[in-house]
C-alpha positions as CSV (number, residue, x, y, z in Angstrom):
1,M,-6.7,-25.9,6.7
2,G,-7.1,-24.9,10.3
3,T,-3.2,-26.4,11.0
4,H,-2.0,-24.8,7.8
5,R,-3.4,-21.1,8.7
6,K,-2.0,-21.4,12.0
7,A,1.5,-22.2,10.8
8,L,1.2,-19.5,8.1
9,R,0.3,-17.0,11.0
10,T,3.1,-18.0,13.4
11,T,5.7,-17.9,10.5
12,A,4.5,-14.5,9.4
13,V,4.2,-13.0,12.8
14,G,7.6,-14.4,14.0
15,A,9.3,-13.2,10.7
16,V,7.9,-10.0,10.9
17,S,8.3,-9.2,14.4
18,A,12.2,-9.3,14.0
19,T,11.8,-7.2,11.0
20,L,10.0,-4.7,12.5
21,V,12.1,-4.4,15.7
22,A,15.0,-4.1,13.1
23,G,13.2,-1.2,11.5
24,S,12.1,0.3,14.7
25,A,16.0,0.5,15.2
26,L,16.5,1.9,12.1
27,G,14.0,4.7,12.7
28,L,16.1,5.9,16.0
29,A,19.2,6.1,13.4
30,P,18.4,9.7,12.3
31,V,18.4,11.1,16.2
32,A,22.2,10.6,16.3
33,Q,22.8,12.6,13.0
34,A,20.4,15.5,14.2
35,A,21.5,18.5,16.5
36,P,19.9,17.2,19.7
37,N,19.6,21.0,21.0
38,S,17.2,21.9,18.0
39,V,14.5,19.2,19.1
40,R,12.2,19.6,22.0
41,F,10.3,16.7,23.2
42,V,7.1,17.2,24.6
43,D,4.0,15.6,26.1
44,I,0.6,16.3,24.3
45,T,-2.7,15.6,26.0
46,G,-4.5,13.4,23.3
47,D,-8.3,12.3,23.0
48,G,-9.9,11.2,26.2
49,G,-6.8,12.5,28.0
50,I,-4.0,10.2,27.0
51,T,-0.4,11.4,26.9
52,L,1.1,11.5,23.3
53,K,4.7,11.8,22.9
54,A,6.1,14.2,20.6
55,N,8.7,16.4,19.3
56,V,8.9,19.9,18.2
57,I,11.2,21.6,15.7
58,T,10.8,25.2,14.9
59,P,13.0,27.3,12.5
60,A,16.0,28.7,13.7
61,G,15.7,32.1,15.0
62,A,12.0,31.9,15.4
63,D,11.0,34.3,18.4
64,G,7.0,34.6,18.1
65,T,6.9,37.9,16.2
66,R,5.9,36.1,12.8
67,R,4.1,33.0,12.2
68,Y,5.1,29.7,10.4
69,P,3.5,27.0,8.3
70,L,2.5,23.9,10.6
71,L,3.4,20.3,9.6
72,V,2.0,17.5,11.9
73,M,3.4,14.0,11.1
74,P,2.0,11.1,13.1
75,T,4.4,8.0,13.1
76,S,4.3,5.0,11.2
77,W,3.0,1.8,12.5
78,G,5.6,0.4,15.1
79,L,7.9,3.3,14.7
80,P,9.1,5.6,17.8
81,Q,8.4,9.5,17.6
82,V,12.1,10.1,16.4
83,E,11.1,8.6,13.0
84,Y,10.9,11.8,11.1
85,V,13.6,13.9,12.7
86,A,16.1,14.1,9.7
87,Q,13.2,15.2,7.4
88,A,11.6,17.5,9.8
89,Q,14.9,19.2,10.3
90,K,15.4,19.9,6.8
91,L,11.6,21.3,6.8
92,A,12.2,23.6,9.8
93,N,15.4,24.7,8.1
94,S,13.2,25.8,5.2
95,G,10.4,27.6,7.4
96,Y,8.1,25.0,8.9
97,I,7.0,24.3,12.4
98,V,7.3,20.4,12.6
99,V,5.2,18.3,15.0
100,S,5.9,14.8,15.1
101,Y,4.2,12.4,17.6
102,N,3.8,8.7,18.5
103,V,0.4,7.6,17.8
104,R,-1.5,6.1,20.5
105,G,-0.8,2.5,21.6
106,F,2.7,2.6,20.3
107,W,5.9,2.9,22.3
108,Q,5.6,5.7,25.2
109,S,2.4,7.0,24.2
110,G,-0.7,6.3,26.3
111,G,-3.9,4.6,25.1
112,E,-4.3,1.2,22.9
113,I,-3.9,0.9,19.3
114,E,-6.9,1.9,17.6
115,V,-5.8,1.5,13.7
116,A,-6.7,5.0,12.5
117,G,-10.3,4.7,14.4
118,P,-11.8,7.8,15.7
119,P,-9.6,8.2,18.6
120,D,-6.4,8.6,16.3
121,I,-8.3,11.2,14.0
122,A,-9.1,13.3,17.3
123,D,-5.6,12.8,18.5
124,A,-4.3,14.7,15.5
125,S,-6.7,17.6,15.9
126,K,-5.5,17.4,19.5
127,V,-1.9,17.8,18.2
128,I,-3.0,20.6,16.0
129,D,-4.7,22.5,18.7
130,W,-1.5,22.0,20.9
131,A,0.6,23.4,18.3
132,L,-1.5,26.8,17.4
133,A,-1.4,27.4,21.1
134,N,2.1,26.5,22.1
135,T,4.2,27.5,18.9
136,P,4.3,30.2,16.4
137,A,2.2,28.1,13.9
138,D,-0.1,29.6,11.5
139,A,-3.6,28.3,11.7
140,K,-4.3,29.2,8.0
141,H,-1.4,26.9,7.0
142,V,-1.6,23.5,8.3
143,G,-0.5,20.4,6.5
144,M,0.0,16.6,7.5
145,A,2.3,13.8,6.5
146,G,3.4,10.7,7.2
147,V,4.6,7.1,6.0
148,S,2.5,4.2,6.2
149,Y,0.0,4.5,9.4
150,G,0.9,8.1,9.5
151,A,-0.2,8.5,5.8
152,G,-3.7,6.7,6.8
153,I,-4.1,9.1,9.7
154,S,-3.2,12.2,7.8
155,L,-5.7,11.5,5.0
156,L,-8.5,10.6,7.4
157,T,-7.7,13.8,9.5
158,A,-7.6,15.9,6.4
159,A,-11.2,14.6,5.9
160,H,-12.6,15.5,9.3
161,D,-10.5,18.5,10.1
162,K,-10.9,21.5,7.6
163,R,-7.7,23.5,9.3
164,V,-5.6,20.4,7.2
165,R,-4.8,22.4,3.7
166,A,-2.4,20.2,2.4
167,V,-1.5,16.3,2.9
168,A,1.5,14.0,1.7
169,A,0.4,10.4,2.2
170,L,3.4,8.2,1.6
171,S,3.0,4.3,1.5
172,G,-0.5,4.7,3.0
173,W,-3.9,3.3,2.2
174,A,-7.2,4.9,1.1
175,D,-9.1,1.6,1.4
176,L,-8.0,-0.8,4.3
177,I,-10.2,-3.8,3.2
178,G,-9.3,-3.2,-0.5
179,S,-5.6,-3.4,1.0
180,I,-5.4,-6.6,3.1
181,Y,-8.7,-8.5,2.1
182,A,-8.5,-7.6,-1.8
183,G,-10.3,-10.4,-3.8
184,R,-12.2,-11.6,-0.5
185,T,-8.7,-13.1,0.4
186,Q,-6.8,-12.6,3.7
187,H,-3.4,-11.4,2.9
188,V,-2.0,-13.1,5.9
189,Q,1.8,-12.1,5.5
190,A,0.8,-8.5,5.3
191,A,-1.7,-9.0,8.4
192,G,1.0,-11.0,10.2
193,L,3.3,-8.2,9.7
194,L,1.3,-5.7,11.2
195,D,0.2,-8.3,13.8
196,G,3.7,-8.7,15.0
197,A,4.9,-5.3,14.9
198,S,2.0,-4.2,17.3
199,L,2.6,-7.2,19.6
200,V,6.5,-6.0,19.9
201,T,6.1,-2.1,20.1
202,G,2.5,-1.3,21.0
203,R,-0.7,-2.3,23.0
204,Q,-3.5,-4.1,21.1
205,S,-6.9,-3.2,21.9
206,A,-9.1,-6.1,22.7
207,E,-11.1,-5.2,19.4
208,L,-8.0,-5.5,17.4
209,R,-7.1,-8.8,18.9
210,Q,-10.7,-9.9,17.8
211,I,-10.1,-8.8,14.4
212,F,-7.0,-10.2,13.9
213,N,-8.4,-13.7,15.2
214,D,-11.5,-13.6,13.1
215,F,-9.2,-12.7,9.9
216,Y,-7.0,-15.4,10.3
217,A,-9.8,-17.9,11.2
218,S,-11.5,-17.0,8.1
219,N,-14.6,-16.4,10.2
220,L,-17.3,-15.8,7.6
221,S,-20.0,-15.0,10.3
222,K,-17.7,-12.0,11.4
223,E,-16.7,-10.9,7.7
224,Q,-19.3,-8.2,7.5
225,D,-18.1,-6.8,11.0
226,I,-14.5,-7.0,9.6
227,I,-15.5,-5.1,6.4
228,N,-17.2,-2.4,8.5
229,W,-14.4,-1.9,10.8
230,G,-12.2,-1.3,7.7
231,K,-14.5,1.0,6.2
232,K,-14.5,3.3,9.2
233,R,-10.8,3.5,9.0
234,S,-10.7,4.2,5.4
235,V,-10.5,7.8,3.7
236,A,-12.3,6.5,0.7
237,T,-15.5,6.4,3.2
238,Y,-15.1,10.0,3.7
239,L,-14.4,11.0,0.2
240,D,-17.2,13.7,-0.1
241,Q,-15.9,15.2,3.1
242,L,-12.2,15.4,2.0
243,N,-13.3,16.9,-1.6
244,D,-15.2,19.5,0.3
245,S,-12.4,20.5,2.3
246,G,-10.6,21.4,-0.8
247,A,-7.0,20.1,0.8
248,A,-4.0,19.5,-1.6
249,V,-3.3,15.7,-1.4
250,M,-0.1,14.1,-2.5
251,M,0.0,10.3,-2.5
252,A,3.0,8.0,-3.2
253,N,3.3,4.5,-3.1
254,A,5.5,1.6,-4.5
255,W,4.4,-0.7,-7.1
256,G,5.2,-3.8,-5.1
257,D,3.7,-2.5,-1.9
258,T,2.7,-6.1,-0.2
259,I,0.6,-4.4,2.4
260,F,-1.1,-1.7,0.6
261,P,-1.1,-2.5,-3.2
262,P,-1.1,0.8,-5.6
263,N,-4.5,-0.2,-7.0
264,Q,-6.6,1.2,-4.1
265,Y,-4.4,4.5,-4.1
266,A,-5.0,4.9,-7.8
267,D,-8.9,4.6,-7.6
268,F,-9.1,6.8,-4.8
269,Y,-6.9,9.4,-6.4
270,E,-9.4,9.4,-9.5
271,K,-12.2,10.5,-7.4
272,L,-10.4,13.3,-5.8
273,T,-11.5,16.9,-7.1
274,G,-8.8,19.0,-5.3
275,P,-5.4,19.7,-6.0
276,K,-3.8,16.4,-6.3
277,R,-0.7,14.4,-7.3
278,L,0.1,10.7,-7.7
279,E,3.4,9.1,-7.4
280,F,4.6,5.2,-7.7
281,R,7.9,4.0,-7.9
282,P,9.6,0.6,-7.8
283,G,9.9,-1.1,-4.1
284,D,7.7,-2.3,-1.5
285,H,6.2,-1.1,1.5
286,A,7.8,2.3,2.6
287,T,11.1,1.4,1.0
288,A,10.9,4.2,-1.4
289,E,10.9,6.8,1.7
290,L,13.4,5.0,3.6
291,T,16.7,6.6,2.6
292,G,15.0,10.0,3.3
293,L,14.4,9.2,7.0
294,F,18.4,9.2,7.4
295,G,18.4,12.4,5.8
296,L,19.8,11.2,2.5
297,P,18.6,12.6,-0.9
298,N,15.4,11.2,-1.7
299,D,12.6,11.6,-4.6
300,V,9.8,11.3,-2.4
301,W,10.5,13.6,0.2
302,K,11.8,16.2,-2.2
303,D,8.6,16.2,-4.1
304,T,6.7,16.4,-0.3
305,A,8.6,19.2,0.3
306,R,7.9,20.9,-2.9
307,W,4.2,20.0,-2.3
308,F,4.0,21.9,0.7
309,D,6.1,24.7,-0.3
310,H,3.7,25.4,-3.0
311,Y,0.3,24.7,-1.0
312,L,1.3,26.0,2.5
313,K,4.0,28.6,1.6
314,G,2.5,29.8,-1.8
315,E,5.7,29.3,-3.5
316,D,5.8,29.3,-7.4
317,N,7.9,26.0,-7.7
318,G,5.8,24.5,-10.8
319,I,4.8,21.8,-9.1
320,N,1.1,22.5,-9.7
321,R,2.0,22.9,-13.6
322,E,3.5,19.4,-13.9
323,L,1.7,16.5,-15.1
324,P,0.3,15.3,-11.7
325,V,0.6,11.5,-12.3
326,R,4.5,10.6,-12.0
327,L,5.7,7.0,-12.7
328,K,8.9,5.3,-12.7
329,S,9.4,2.0,-14.4
330,R,10.4,-0.7,-12.2
331,A,13.4,-1.1,-15.0
332,G,14.3,2.2,-13.8
333,G,14.8,5.0,-16.1
334,D,13.2,8.6,-16.1
335,Y,10.1,9.4,-14.8
336,E,6.8,9.7,-16.9
337,G,4.3,12.1,-16.7
338,Y,0.5,11.5,-17.2
339,P,-2.5,13.8,-17.1
340,D,-4.5,11.3,-14.8
341,W,-4.5,7.6,-13.9
342,K,-6.7,6.4,-16.7
343,S,-4.3,7.7,-19.2
344,V,-1.5,5.5,-17.9
345,G,-3.4,2.2,-19.3
346,A,-5.1,3.8,-22.1
347,T,-3.7,1.0,-24.6
348,N,-4.9,-2.3,-23.9
349,R,-4.5,-5.6,-25.6
350,K,-6.4,-8.6,-24.8
351,L,-4.9,-12.2,-24.5
352,A,-7.4,-14.7,-25.4
353,L,-7.6,-17.8,-22.7
354,A,-9.1,-20.2,-25.0
355,G,-10.3,-23.9,-24.4
356,S,-11.2,-25.4,-21.2
357,T,-8.6,-26.4,-18.5
358,T,-9.2,-28.2,-15.1
359,I,-6.6,-27.7,-12.2
360,R,-6.4,-29.3,-9.1
361,T,-6.4,-27.3,-5.8
362,N,-4.2,-27.6,-2.5
363,V,-0.7,-27.8,-4.0
364,D,1.6,-24.8,-4.6
365,S,2.4,-25.2,-8.4
366,G,5.5,-22.9,-8.1
367,A,4.1,-19.7,-9.6
368,N,4.3,-17.4,-6.3
369,G,3.9,-13.5,-5.6
370,G,7.2,-14.0,-3.5
371,V,7.7,-13.2,0.1
372,V,6.4,-9.9,1.7
373,F,9.2,-7.2,1.8
374,L,12.0,-9.3,0.7
375,S,10.9,-10.3,-3.3
376,S,9.7,-6.5,-4.0
377,I,13.1,-5.2,-2.4
378,L,15.0,-7.2,-4.6
379,D,13.0,-6.1,-7.5
380,Q,13.6,-2.4,-6.7
381,V,17.5,-2.8,-6.3
382,A,18.4,-5.3,-8.6
383,Q,15.2,-6.0,-10.8
384,L,14.8,-9.4,-9.6
385,P,11.3,-10.4,-9.2
386,P,9.8,-13.7,-8.4
387,M,10.7,-16.2,-11.2
388,A,9.1,-19.6,-12.3
389,S,10.1,-21.6,-15.3
390,I,6.8,-21.6,-16.9
391,P,7.4,-24.8,-18.9
392,L,8.0,-26.8,-15.9
393,L,5.1,-25.7,-14.2
394,P,2.9,-28.6,-13.4
395,R,-0.3,-28.5,-15.3
396,R,-2.0,-30.7,-12.9
397,W,-2.1,-27.7,-10.2
398,A,-1.5,-24.7,-12.9
399,A,-3.1,-23.4,-15.8
400,V,-1.2,-21.5,-18.4
401,W,-1.6,-19.3,-21.2
402,Q,1.1,-17.6,-23.4
403,S,1.0,-14.8,-25.9
404,E,2.9,-14.8,-29.1
405,K,6.5,-13.4,-28.8
406,Y,6.8,-9.8,-29.3
407,P,9.0,-8.6,-32.0
408,T,9.7,-5.2,-30.2
409,A,9.9,-4.2,-26.7
410,Q,6.8,-3.6,-25.0
411,Q,5.7,-1.5,-21.8
412,V,3.0,-2.6,-19.3
413,R,1.6,0.5,-17.5
414,G,-1.3,0.1,-15.5
415,T,-3.8,-2.6,-14.5
416,A,-4.3,-5.9,-16.1
417,K,-7.6,-7.4,-15.8
418,L,-8.7,-11.1,-15.9
419,H,-12.1,-12.1,-17.3
420,T,-12.8,-15.8,-17.2
421,T,-15.4,-18.6,-16.4
422,V,-14.8,-20.7,-13.6
423,T,-16.7,-23.9,-12.5
424,P,-15.8,-25.3,-9.1
425,T,-16.4,-28.6,-7.3
426,E,-17.1,-27.3,-4.2
427,E,-19.1,-24.2,-2.8
428,S,-15.8,-22.2,-1.8
429,G,-12.3,-21.7,-3.3
430,T,-9.5,-19.5,-4.1
431,L,-7.3,-18.9,-7.3
432,V,-4.6,-16.9,-7.6
433,A,-3.5,-15.2,-11.2
434,Y,0.1,-14.2,-12.3
435,L,1.3,-12.5,-15.1
436,Y,4.7,-13.4,-16.1
437,D,7.3,-12.0,-18.5
438,V,8.6,-15.2,-20.4
439,G,12.3,-15.0,-21.8
440,P,13.4,-17.4,-24.5
441,L,14.4,-20.1,-22.3
442,G,11.1,-20.3,-20.5
443,L,12.1,-18.4,-17.4
444,G,9.1,-16.3,-16.2
445,K,9.8,-13.0,-14.2
446,L,6.6,-11.9,-12.4
447,V,5.1,-8.7,-13.7
448,S,1.8,-8.9,-11.5
449,N,-0.6,-11.0,-9.5
450,A,-3.6,-11.0,-7.5
451,P,-5.9,-13.6,-5.3
452,Y,-9.6,-14.2,-5.7
453,T,-11.8,-16.2,-3.4
454,F,-15.3,-17.1,-3.6
455,H,-17.8,-18.7,-1.0
456,G,-21.7,-19.9,-1.4
457,R,-21.2,-21.0,-5.3
458,T,-23.2,-24.0,-6.6
459,P,-20.8,-26.8,-7.3
460,G,-20.8,-27.5,-10.9
461,Q,-22.5,-24.3,-12.0
462,P,-20.1,-21.9,-13.9
463,F,-19.8,-18.3,-13.0
464,G,-18.0,-15.2,-14.1
465,V,-14.9,-14.0,-12.3
466,D,-13.4,-10.5,-13.1
467,L,-10.3,-9.8,-11.3
468,E,-7.9,-6.7,-11.4
469,L,-4.1,-7.6,-10.9
470,Y,-2.0,-5.3,-8.8
471,S,-1.1,-2.0,-11.1
472,T,2.5,-1.9,-12.1
473,A,5.0,-0.5,-14.5
474,Y,7.0,-3.1,-16.1
475,D,8.9,-3.1,-19.6
476,V,9.1,-6.4,-21.4
477,P,12.0,-7.0,-23.6
478,A,11.8,-7.9,-27.5
479,G,11.5,-11.4,-28.2
480,H,9.8,-12.3,-25.0
481,R,6.2,-13.1,-24.4
482,L,3.7,-12.8,-21.5
483,A,2.1,-15.8,-19.7
484,L,-1.1,-16.1,-17.5
485,V,-0.6,-18.5,-14.9
486,V,-3.5,-19.6,-12.6
487,D,-3.0,-21.9,-9.6
488,T,-4.8,-22.1,-6.1
489,V,-2.0,-21.7,-3.6
490,D,0.4,-18.8,-2.4
491,P,2.2,-18.1,0.9
492,L,1.0,-14.5,0.7
493,Y,-2.6,-15.6,1.0
494,I,-4.9,-17.8,2.9
495,E,-6.6,-20.3,0.6
496,H,-10.1,-21.5,0.7
497,N,-10.0,-24.6,-1.2
498,P,-11.3,-27.7,0.5
499,S,-9.4,-31.0,0.0
500,G,-9.5,-32.3,-3.5
501,A,-11.4,-29.6,-5.0
502,R,-10.9,-28.8,-8.8
503,L,-11.6,-25.6,-10.7
504,T,-12.4,-25.5,-14.3
505,F,-11.5,-22.5,-16.6
506,S,-13.4,-22.2,-19.4
507,S,-14.1,-20.0,-22.3
508,P,-17.9,-19.8,-23.5
509,A,-18.3,-18.6,-27.2
510,N,-21.0,-16.0,-25.9
511,D,-18.7,-14.7,-22.9
512,P,-15.1,-15.3,-24.0
513,S,-12.3,-15.4,-21.4
514,Y,-9.3,-13.1,-21.7
515,V,-6.6,-11.0,-19.8
516,S,-6.6,-7.4,-20.7
517,I,-3.1,-6.0,-20.5
518,P,-2.2,-2.4,-20.9
519,L,0.6,-2.8,-23.2
520,R,2.1,-0.3,-25.8
521,E,5.3,-0.4,-27.8
522,Q,8.5,1.0,-26.3
């Protein structure tokens, strides 16, 4: 197991380091397109006296005789301070002062990587202080926006600094542990991506290095420490503070985000009490926003601008009267609007998981969630999700249940939920559930998946499992069926099955097993 995990980590870190270096180069591209004399590069003193490298763009003709709304934009993980220049130009042209800064520990900014810890929140407040003192920014109209890491820092800052009146958090997280440790399972490719990027573009703190090491090593004695570390860096911990602030919060994410899955965003959105908006689109982590970083037309950035125009500039552009939950199916088509998240998956149908099935562990059956970034991008641009031949999946290592064929087209909208009874032969184990759209020839296209890990169970003693699969919007063609597949190995995750372990899935009469699918006719 140790060798297996080390190989997974090495592969993930190596691959994603190259990916993030390329991404960082892409982040530089907008500068070549922007007018260089309109960008002012400055040094801002952050928390503890470190230097934050930043850039400022002000509206043309700003002469200090009037005040402008302020937007502060922390950079994404691993990207340089010019990441947002193209969008900042557009925002400045429409009447905003925009300050973008490289977060501590990355590139030329000082300090070490704190992963949205208290120093990062303090830094954001220091940037606001600096902008109010050094630009014609209006202290009563302050907003924050960012992609990924910048999104998380923006939400956390809004919960701690009541000057922030509006936020656009794009491809971010509300629950860090619920993202990369969901189902009590290490999302090793996602962690490897973050680890690799920070090794290439930043300076890890000793604390962060230890967190990564304990995470990869599945060190159960350190599990609560990791959870506590993540909670401190999750805006869900500070929900009451954010609600008390009354800040207007827009959150956007992609269905296939392999770092910050959509469920944790949707759960948090439902608990917000102030002005709010939630958007989900096809894609993977930050891919939905990418074209906008080059100044190209982009729905996410268009709605971001509208959000700030209404809540910071007071424009009556109608965004506050639209249905606040906006979805686009992975099959394309128009946006769908809903009054709230629970209305998205209001129609649920249960697929019974009858009988008793025993599978062996430690072998990949061929059912997989794909590869971080690559798989969801293919789904985004070509509707080609990970696939598996359902009839050929070896039942020795995979449990399979299928629905009848659907005579009409169906829409999966929201969150499928698995309920089953598991009897292990060992005290620890991992299972991964997959929901497939199965065509006439038995080829399954991945609709959703999620991992589940248990520890400290009594061998031979059954226990109940309730698992949410990742939320999605998927269209099932007429004549197809849905299949639930469960196996024990997926390269996306670290598995905890001792060699030779077996898992038995049963459906007791007094507690039947099923998968509840948010399904309706198209």
